[in-house]
C-alpha positions as MATLAB code, in Angstrom:
seq = 'MDSGRITAWVCHEIIENMFEWKLDASNEQPGDEWNRVWASMQNRDIPNASSLSLPLDLNLGKALHATISEAPLQYVDYLYLSGEECPLCSVSTTHTDRLPASLNLEFDQIKGKIGMCAWVHRDCFEKLELSEEPAPIPW';
ca = [
     -29.335  -20.957  -64.882;
     -28.241  -17.730  -67.176;
     -27.603  -14.693  -66.191;
     -30.474  -12.739  -67.214;
     -32.534  -15.435  -64.995;
     -29.656  -14.366  -62.234;
     -30.165  -10.633  -63.166;
     -33.751  -11.599  -62.110;
     -33.312  -13.600  -58.820;
     -31.290  -11.022  -57.666;
     -33.619   -8.125  -58.291;
     -36.675   -9.965  -57.195;
     -34.773  -11.302  -53.876;
     -33.245   -7.376  -53.539;
     -37.697   -6.211  -53.419;
     -38.855   -8.711  -51.233;
     -36.249   -7.971  -48.753;
     -36.707   -4.548  -48.957;
     -40.174   -3.469  -47.705;
     -42.393   -4.933  -45.082;
     -45.466   -4.153  -47.368;
     -48.208   -2.339  -45.741;
     -51.335   -2.086  -47.315;
     -53.676    0.942  -46.984;
     -57.030    2.249  -47.376;
     -56.762    2.172  -50.905;
     -55.912   -1.605  -51.558;
     -52.533   -0.274  -52.905;
     -51.484   -4.163  -54.028;
     -47.678   -4.385  -52.406;
     -44.860   -3.366  -54.680;
     -47.208   -0.265  -56.424;
     -45.620    2.219  -55.208;
     -41.989    1.202  -56.191;
     -43.350    0.343  -59.835;
     -45.193    3.874  -59.839;
     -41.924    5.943  -58.988;
     -39.114    3.769  -61.174;
     -41.692    4.506  -64.022;
     -42.428    7.790  -63.686;
     -38.306    7.890  -64.001;
     -36.407    9.575  -67.091;
     -35.391    7.689  -69.842;
     -32.951    7.910  -72.200;
     -31.099    6.539  -75.279;
     -27.488    5.828  -75.818;
     -27.164    6.217  -78.592;
     -23.789    3.688  -78.979;
     -24.495    1.135  -76.764;
     -20.752   -1.136  -77.825;
     -18.354    2.536  -76.422;
     -20.247    1.504  -72.824;
     -17.604    1.560  -69.951;
     -18.775   -2.429  -67.859;
     -18.286   -3.101  -65.482;
     -18.643   -6.995  -66.755;
     -16.859  -10.360  -66.696;
     -19.556  -12.321  -68.611;
     -19.480  -13.239  -71.691;
     -22.781  -11.209  -73.330;
     -21.020   -9.994  -76.588;
     -21.476   -6.532  -78.040;
     -23.473   -4.483  -76.209;
     -26.593   -4.287  -79.036;
     -28.495   -1.404  -77.649;
     -28.767    0.501  -74.137;
     -30.904    2.642  -72.558;
     -30.415    4.970  -69.351;
     -32.401    6.112  -66.940;
     -32.461    7.748  -63.684;
     -32.428    6.087  -60.055;
     -34.858    7.245  -57.978;
     -32.957    8.524  -54.538;
     -34.957    7.299  -52.554;
     -34.206    3.899  -53.215;
     -30.072    3.884  -53.983;
     -29.321    2.739  -50.180;
     -30.653   -0.981  -51.635;
     -28.686   -0.443  -55.165;
     -25.724   -2.299  -56.402;
     -23.784    1.086  -57.519;
     -21.051   -0.536  -59.268;
     -17.651    1.427  -59.082;
     -16.808    5.377  -59.200;
     -16.691    5.121  -63.122;
     -19.388    6.324  -65.279;
     -19.866    4.152  -67.736;
     -20.921    6.930  -70.187;
     -17.335    8.769  -70.216;
     -15.375    5.959  -68.792;
     -14.193    8.667  -65.908;
     -14.768    9.453  -61.806;
     -17.340   10.228  -60.681;
     -16.252   10.745  -57.158;
     -16.787   14.782  -55.825;
     -18.734   15.749  -59.083;
     -21.882   15.908  -59.272;
     -23.389   12.214  -60.292;
     -26.667   10.334  -60.050;
     -27.842    6.919  -59.574;
     -29.290    5.672  -63.259;
     -29.860    2.577  -64.597;
     -28.561    1.037  -67.153;
     -31.002   -1.480  -69.741;
     -28.623   -3.254  -72.085;
     -28.854   -5.660  -75.037;
     -25.697   -8.672  -76.082;
     -26.086  -10.375  -79.134;
     -24.839  -13.941  -76.990;
     -28.189  -13.358  -74.876;
     -32.271  -13.076  -74.955;
     -33.770  -10.451  -73.495;
     -31.730   -7.261  -71.266;
     -30.336   -7.418  -68.126;
     -30.280   -4.402  -66.224;
     -27.466   -3.127  -63.714;
     -27.138    0.542  -61.654;
     -24.339    2.759  -61.807;
     -23.278    6.186  -60.686;
     -23.429    8.714  -63.679;
     -22.091   12.062  -64.224;
     -25.073   14.412  -64.290;
     -23.800   16.018  -67.230;
     -22.867   12.965  -68.829;
     -26.663   12.183  -68.466;
     -28.605   15.126  -69.465;
     -26.963   15.084  -72.802;
     -28.605   12.339  -73.742;
     -32.085   12.311  -75.854;
     -34.775   11.106  -74.313;
     -36.370    7.658  -74.755;
     -38.903    6.983  -76.006;
     -39.477    3.822  -74.692;
     -41.172    3.278  -70.800;
     -38.249    3.471  -68.469;
     -38.158    0.299  -67.087;
     -39.033   -1.385  -63.828;
     -36.074   -3.132  -61.905;
     -38.087   -6.702  -59.818;
];
């Protein structure tokens, strides 16, 4: 199984297990709220994807393109936030104004994108330009 499929599988399993789906009178389908909330998050472009500090041990090659979006606070307990280091500046986020974020990366050695969550400094995040790409929805 390649790393893109592993990531998708892990995200899918987390989402499937974290909710007890209850359909209401509006006929809302399972996952609609998850999708709506993630899609409403700000997504920003990371201009130099290869400069990111990433806790990845896989040989994925050079990071070609990356965006970062805020992660919804109501789902933070379900996210794996790897370490305390901000991937944008490589400085600890412990005891700082930080926010949970979802990084979405393209590498030259694999097809597709890989998503991961991390703590980032609010200032680092807000310095980035808004992306024209919609915020990705992990599943």
